[in-house]
C-alpha positions, 0 to 999 in steps of 0.5 A, a space after each residue: 500500500 505504501 509503495 502505491 502511495 509513493 508511486 502516485 506521489 512520484 507520478 504527480 511530481 514527475 508530471 508537474 516537472 516534465 508533463 504537458 505543461 512543465 513548471 519551473 517550480 511548484 508544490 505537490 502535497 500528498 498526505 503528510 508529505 509536501 514536495 517543493 521543486 525548482 528547476 534551473 538550467 543545470 539542475 532540478 531541486 526537490 525538497 520533501 517535508 514530512 509534516 508528521 515528524 518535521 523531517 526534510 530531505 533534499 534531492 538535487 538532480 543534474 539536468 542535461 542541457 543540450 544546445 
């Protein structure tokens, strides 16, 4: 069950960043988790906050830039 919930969250975040109307930044809330993302030229930065315990995880993903 938890795996399905996390998969749904990942799908929402992926769609917001790479979907038909990609965004440079935004917030996705799913249950007690909040995912904030920002996209710049060279990276995508994700900050995941769990409202239950206040823990914060930050993930930085390099973004391929093709000229």
